[in-house]
Residue frames as qw, qx, qy, qz and C-alpha x, y, z in Angstrom:
[[0.645, -0.656, -0.238, -0.313, 3.43, 13.17, -29.28],
 [0.106, -0.670, 0.579, -0.452, 5.18, 13.72, -26.02],
 [0.567, -0.053, -0.805, 0.167, 6.08, 10.61, -24.05],
 [0.553, -0.729, -0.255, -0.312, 4.03, 10.53, -20.83],
 [0.780, -0.325, -0.228, 0.483, 7.25, 10.02, -18.81],
 [0.366, 0.204, -0.009, 0.908, 8.36, 13.55, -19.84],
 [0.248, -0.637, -0.257, -0.683, 5.16, 15.22, -18.68],
 [0.217, -0.360, 0.573, -0.704, 4.41, 16.30, -15.14],
 [0.325, -0.178, -0.929, 0.004, 2.64, 13.70, -13.05],
 [0.183, -0.612, -0.621, 0.454, 0.98, 15.82, -10.30],
 [0.113, 0.477, 0.266, 0.830, -0.92, 18.85, -11.41],
 [0.198, -0.552, -0.580, 0.566, -1.91, 21.28, -8.52],
 [0.011, 0.532, 0.318, 0.785, -4.28, 24.04, -9.55],
 [0.374, -0.426, -0.572, 0.593, -4.84, 26.34, -6.65],
 [0.068, 0.098, 0.025, 0.993, -6.63, 29.61, -5.94],
 [0.217, 0.421, 0.600, -0.645, -9.89, 31.48, -5.47],
 [0.455, 0.362, -0.314, -0.751, -10.93, 31.81, -9.10],
 [0.605, 0.050, 0.766, -0.211, -13.14, 28.73, -9.11],
 [0.732, 0.624, 0.118, -0.249, -14.24, 29.27, -12.77],
 [0.307, 0.739, -0.591, -0.100, -10.60, 29.32, -13.95],
 [0.319, -0.337, 0.874, -0.144, -9.82, 26.15, -11.93],
 [0.726, 0.305, 0.553, -0.273, -12.88, 24.43, -13.48],
 [0.599, 0.744, -0.169, -0.242, -11.88, 25.54, -16.93],
 [0.021, 0.632, -0.774, -0.031, -8.38, 24.08, -16.35],
 [0.488, -0.089, 0.849, -0.181, -9.75, 20.75, -15.23],
 [0.716, 0.541, 0.326, -0.297, -12.27, 20.61, -18.10],
 [0.469, 0.772, -0.389, -0.182, -9.47, 21.38, -20.61],
 [0.197, -0.488, 0.849, -0.051, -7.28, 18.77, -19.05],
 [0.600, 0.139, 0.760, -0.205, -10.00, 16.09, -19.40],
 [0.644, 0.668, 0.059, -0.368, -10.72, 17.15, -22.96],
 [0.102, 0.654, -0.710, -0.241, -7.31, 15.86, -23.95],
 [0.438, -0.003, 0.899, -0.012, -8.67, 12.32, -23.66],
 [0.376, 0.310, -0.374, -0.789, -9.84, 12.05, -27.30],
 [0.350, -0.033, -0.909, -0.223, -10.84, 8.38, -27.34],
 [0.516, -0.264, 0.225, -0.783, -14.36, 8.66, -25.77],
 [0.843, -0.075, -0.470, -0.249, -14.78, 4.86, -25.94],
 [0.718, -0.082, -0.549, 0.421, -12.17, 4.40, -23.24],
 [0.027, -0.582, 0.210, -0.785, -12.64, 7.74, -21.42],
 [0.724, -0.551, -0.024, -0.414, -14.82, 6.18, -18.59],
 [0.944, -0.107, -0.191, 0.246, -12.00, 3.65, -17.97],
 [0.619, 0.241, -0.126, 0.737, -9.22, 6.35, -17.91],
 [0.101, -0.526, 0.132, -0.834, -10.77, 9.12, -15.87],
 [0.503, -0.449, -0.699, 0.240, -11.37, 8.76, -12.11],
 [0.109, -0.622, 0.036, -0.775, -12.99, 11.48, -10.07],
 [0.557, -0.361, -0.639, 0.389, -12.62, 11.53, -6.27],
 [0.204, -0.811, 0.002, -0.548, -13.50, 14.09, -3.59],
 [0.360, 0.265, -0.678, 0.583, -11.29, 14.35, -0.50],
 [0.450, -0.296, 0.320, -0.780, -14.31, 15.00, 1.69],
 [0.903, -0.074, 0.141, -0.398, -15.48, 11.52, 1.16],
 [0.884, 0.317, -0.327, 0.109, -12.66, 9.49, -0.41],
 [0.746, -0.610, 0.179, 0.198, -9.83, 8.05, 1.77],
 [0.014, 0.768, -0.569, -0.292, -6.19, 8.22, 1.04],
 [0.487, -0.092, 0.856, 0.148, -6.37, 4.45, 0.29],
 [0.580, 0.669, 0.445, -0.135, -9.06, 5.27, -2.30],
 [0.240, 0.912, -0.235, -0.237, -6.69, 7.76, -3.85],
 [0.252, -0.546, 0.769, 0.218, -3.75, 5.37, -3.83],
 [0.587, 0.201, 0.782, 0.059, -5.81, 2.64, -5.50],
 [0.492, 0.812, 0.242, -0.198, -7.03, 5.12, -8.18],
 [0.177, 0.867, -0.400, -0.239, -3.62, 6.33, -9.14],
 [0.402, -0.399, 0.815, 0.125, -2.17, 2.83, -9.32],
 [0.745, 0.443, 0.476, -0.151, -4.65, 1.56, -11.92],
 [0.392, -0.138, 0.575, 0.704, -3.08, 1.06, -15.32],
 [0.383, 0.431, -0.127, -0.807, -4.42, 2.99, -18.30],
 [0.648, 0.270, 0.710, -0.061, -6.77, 1.23, -20.57],
 [0.567, 0.483, 0.491, 0.451, -5.73, 1.58, -24.23],
 [0.080, 0.980, 0.069, 0.169, -4.65, 5.20, -23.63],
 [0.479, 0.535, -0.388, 0.578, -1.38, 7.04, -23.18],
 [0.094, 0.163, -0.597, 0.780, -2.42, 8.19, -19.68],
 [0.324, -0.636, -0.699, -0.031, -5.12, 7.92, -17.07],
 [0.006, -0.469, 0.142, -0.872, -6.36, 10.99, -15.29],
 [0.434, -0.508, -0.681, 0.299, -7.32, 11.06, -11.59],
 [0.089, -0.602, 0.003, -0.793, -9.08, 14.30, -10.40],
 [0.499, -0.407, -0.660, 0.387, -8.94, 14.49, -6.58],
 [0.100, -0.715, -0.142, -0.678, -10.93, 17.47, -5.51],
 [0.511, -0.756, 0.132, -0.387, -10.57, 18.93, -2.09],
 [0.772, 0.210, -0.555, 0.225, -7.40, 16.98, -1.43],
 [0.176, 0.290, -0.589, 0.733, -6.59, 18.67, 1.91],
 [0.576, -0.455, -0.170, -0.658, -10.16, 18.19, 3.32],
 [0.900, -0.392, -0.142, -0.128, -9.43, 15.19, 5.57],
 [0.744, 0.112, -0.325, 0.572, -5.73, 15.84, 6.26],
 [0.395, -0.904, -0.148, 0.066, -5.55, 17.78, 9.53],
 [0.289, 0.838, -0.337, 0.317, -2.62, 20.19, 9.78],
 [0.407, -0.632, 0.595, -0.284, -1.52, 18.35, 12.97],
 [0.937, -0.002, 0.329, -0.119, -1.83, 14.78, 11.57],
 [0.072, -0.690, 0.649, 0.312, 1.74, 14.11, 10.51],
 [0.486, 0.012, 0.868, 0.103, 0.91, 10.43, 9.66],
 [0.551, 0.655, 0.511, -0.075, -1.82, 11.40, 7.12],
 [0.194, 0.901, -0.246, -0.301, 0.47, 14.13, 5.62],
 [0.233, -0.516, 0.780, 0.266, 3.29, 11.66, 5.17],
 [0.554, 0.270, 0.788, 0.012, 0.88, 9.09, 3.66],
 [0.455, 0.837, 0.210, -0.217, -0.38, 11.72, 1.18],
 [0.066, 0.816, -0.503, -0.277, 3.26, 12.54, 0.20],
 [0.432, -0.219, 0.861, 0.155, 4.05, 8.97, -0.24],
 [0.580, 0.568, 0.577, -0.084, 1.07, 8.61, -2.60],
 [0.309, 0.909, -0.102, -0.261, 2.31, 11.70, -4.59],
 [0.120, -0.675, 0.685, 0.247, 5.67, 10.15, -4.88],
 [0.461, -0.033, 0.884, 0.074, 4.33, 6.82, -6.06],
 [0.643, 0.629, 0.217, -0.378, 2.02, 8.05, -8.87],
 [0.675, 0.021, 0.560, 0.480, 3.31, 6.33, -12.00],
 [0.033, -0.315, 0.351, 0.881, 4.10, 8.32, -15.16],
 [0.068, -0.295, -0.822, -0.483, 1.07, 6.61, -16.90],
 [0.221, -0.740, -0.626, 0.110, -1.23, 8.54, -14.48],
 [0.099, 0.427, -0.061, 0.897, -1.87, 12.34, -14.26],
 [0.318, -0.563, -0.656, 0.389, -3.08, 13.27, -10.78],
 [0.017, 0.551, 0.161, 0.819, -5.02, 16.60, -10.84],
 [0.378, -0.450, -0.632, 0.505, -5.43, 18.30, -7.48],
 [0.029, -0.663, -0.218, -0.716, -7.79, 21.28, -7.64],
 [0.392, -0.376, -0.584, 0.604, -7.48, 23.21, -4.41],
 [0.075, -0.778, -0.336, -0.526, -10.19, 25.88, -3.98],
 [0.495, -0.277, -0.426, 0.704, -8.82, 28.33, -1.44],
 [0.053, -0.935, -0.265, -0.228, -9.45, 31.84, -0.11],
 [0.440, 0.335, -0.327, 0.766, -7.13, 34.62, 1.07],
 [0.497, -0.827, -0.255, -0.067, -7.28, 35.85, 4.63],
 [0.490, -0.796, 0.212, 0.286, -4.72, 38.24, 6.17],
 [0.318, 0.794, -0.440, -0.273, -2.90, 38.42, 2.77],
 [0.042, -0.363, 0.925, 0.104, -2.20, 34.65, 2.63],
 [0.616, -0.050, -0.639, -0.458, -3.92, 31.55, 1.43],
 [0.672, -0.424, 0.330, -0.509, -5.86, 29.66, 4.12],
 [0.987, -0.037, 0.136, -0.073, -5.53, 26.02, 2.97],
 [0.850, 0.168, 0.063, 0.496, -2.06, 26.25, 1.25],
 [0.149, -0.968, 0.037, 0.198, -0.34, 29.27, 2.80],
 [0.678, 0.608, -0.146, 0.386, 2.74, 30.73, 1.14],
 [0.009, -0.798, 0.306, -0.519, 4.01, 32.74, 4.08],
 [0.599, -0.481, 0.574, -0.283, 4.12, 29.99, 6.74],
 [0.030, -0.298, 0.945, 0.135, 5.57, 26.51, 6.56],
 [0.831, 0.149, 0.104, -0.526, 3.17, 24.00, 4.96],
 [0.645, -0.211, 0.724, 0.124, 3.88, 20.25, 4.51],
 [0.713, 0.531, 0.451, 0.078, 2.47, 20.16, 0.95],
 [0.310, 0.929, -0.202, 0.010, 4.55, 23.23, -0.19],
 [0.413, -0.641, 0.636, 0.120, 7.64, 21.51, 1.22],
 [0.721, 0.150, 0.658, 0.155, 6.90, 18.57, -1.02],
 [0.520, 0.828, 0.211, 0.006, 6.21, 20.92, -3.95],
 [0.007, 0.907, -0.400, -0.132, 9.62, 22.54, -3.57],
 [0.363, -0.442, 0.794, 0.205, 11.32, 19.10, -4.08],
 [0.758, 0.348, 0.523, -0.173, 8.97, 17.61, -6.65],
 [0.234, -0.354, 0.604, 0.675, 10.86, 19.06, -9.70],
 [0.294, 0.131, -0.562, -0.762, 9.48, 18.05, -13.07],
 [0.083, -0.303, -0.947, 0.062, 6.91, 15.73, -11.46],
 [0.003, -0.632, -0.559, 0.537, 4.92, 18.82, -10.54],
 [0.089, 0.463, 0.361, 0.804, 2.86, 21.36, -12.49],
 [0.175, -0.575, -0.588, 0.542, 1.57, 24.12, -10.24],
 [0.065, 0.397, 0.307, 0.863, -0.59, 27.07, -11.22],
 [0.010, -0.426, -0.555, 0.715, -2.41, 29.72, -9.07],
 [0.014, 0.521, 0.580, 0.627, -5.61, 31.07, -10.31],
 [0.077, -0.321, -0.420, 0.845, -6.53, 34.39, -8.57],
 [0.205, 0.799, 0.562, -0.052, -9.82, 36.14, -8.99],
 [0.359, 0.494, 0.149, 0.778, -9.43, 39.33, -10.94],
 [0.113, -0.232, -0.364, 0.895, -9.29, 42.56, -9.09],
 [0.273, 0.692, 0.606, -0.281, -12.74, 44.29, -9.02],
 [0.163, 0.734, -0.164, -0.638, -11.39, 47.00, -11.38],
 [0.014, 0.326, -0.809, -0.489, -10.47, 44.38, -13.86],
 [0.410, 0.256, 0.849, -0.215, -13.84, 42.61, -13.89],
 [0.546, 0.671, 0.166, -0.473, -15.60, 44.61, -16.60],
 [0.312, 0.611, -0.638, -0.349, -12.76, 43.71, -19.04],
 [0.214, -0.150, 0.962, -0.080, -12.99, 40.15, -17.87],
 [0.524, 0.447, 0.589, -0.422, -16.72, 40.07, -18.51],
 [0.505, 0.710, -0.143, -0.469, -16.38, 41.58, -21.90],
 [0.154, 0.492, -0.829, -0.218, -13.54, 39.14, -22.89],
 [0.323, 0.054, 0.926, -0.186, -15.58, 36.10, -21.64],
 [0.561, 0.575, 0.372, -0.465, -18.66, 37.26, -23.53],
 [0.422, 0.685, -0.439, -0.399, -16.57, 37.57, -26.75],
 [0.042, -0.310, 0.948, 0.063, -15.09, 34.12, -26.22],
 [0.376, 0.263, 0.853, -0.250, -18.64, 32.81, -26.05],
 [0.196, 0.373, 0.654, 0.628, -19.68, 34.58, -29.23],
 [0.102, -0.854, -0.509, 0.037, -21.49, 37.39, -27.39],
 [0.318, 0.452, -0.063, 0.831, -20.88, 40.99, -26.62],
 [0.378, -0.728, -0.452, 0.349, -21.04, 43.20, -23.53],
 [0.192, 0.829, -0.018, 0.525, -20.78, 47.01, -23.54],
 [0.322, 0.276, -0.527, 0.736, -18.52, 48.69, -21.07],
 [0.374, -0.320, 0.277, -0.825, -21.41, 50.18, -19.07],
 [0.886, -0.168, -0.232, -0.365, -23.31, 46.82, -18.99],
 [0.740, 0.122, -0.546, 0.374, -19.98, 45.01, -17.83],
 [0.071, 0.305, -0.449, 0.837, -19.57, 47.74, -15.06],
 [0.642, -0.294, 0.024, -0.708, -23.17, 47.31, -14.01],
 [0.924, -0.109, -0.361, -0.068, -22.81, 43.46, -13.71],
 [0.518, 0.263, -0.536, 0.613, -19.56, 44.02, -11.78],
 [0.243, -0.364, 0.336, -0.834, -21.38, 46.21, -9.30],
 [0.818, -0.234, -0.090, -0.517, -23.98, 43.52, -8.78],
 [0.978, -0.049, -0.200, 0.020, -21.67, 40.46, -8.60],
 [0.488, -0.763, 0.396, 0.151, -18.25, 41.67, -7.61],
 [0.223, 0.649, -0.690, -0.231, -15.33, 39.68, -8.80],
 [0.663, -0.083, 0.723, -0.175, -16.87, 36.22, -8.54],
 [0.171, 0.391, -0.671, -0.607, -15.93, 34.72, -11.94],
 [0.086, 0.188, 0.976, 0.062, -18.06, 31.63, -11.58],
 [0.238, 0.652, 0.599, -0.400, -21.28, 33.57, -11.13],
 [0.177, 0.666, -0.225, -0.688, -20.24, 36.25, -13.71],
 [0.016, -0.219, 0.870, 0.440, -19.55, 33.45, -16.21],
 [0.163, 0.405, 0.894, -0.096, -23.08, 32.14, -15.69],
 [0.223, 0.749, 0.316, -0.538, -24.65, 35.51, -16.24]]
């Protein structure tokens, strides 16, 4: 088994494919195999309600008879205004203080406008991207893009097969015409 000190500490999953982001988070949480201590070693927070102090407190708690704790902090940028340098710096301080015994998962549900991400842009300077560029092995970062509309019938057929079902090409194309490339809704159908 890998030593937790060798694993990334902050996991940023970002993009507009909400189903893939949810799948990643669920898969990450599934790695806690001891269900008797899972409630003690998983903390879920939402940046729309939780403060940065709540986040700091959650990541500093020691694991309870487990290799690692997991803190999932959804909507991490919700209450950090792009002009509030103090809040940005405080968030960066927290990211730098997360101990190796904790995995902090930051799902960032975003959308593309004018060929760039809205919340975490790539083409303009962003304070979190600046931290990411210096985080090194502390950071795992993955982008989940919605499939292009022409790829959706194949995506639908592959998802159906993974769930033990089957979709014909014409049925997958018809569903794509109805739903577009929203993988979350397509997955439910």
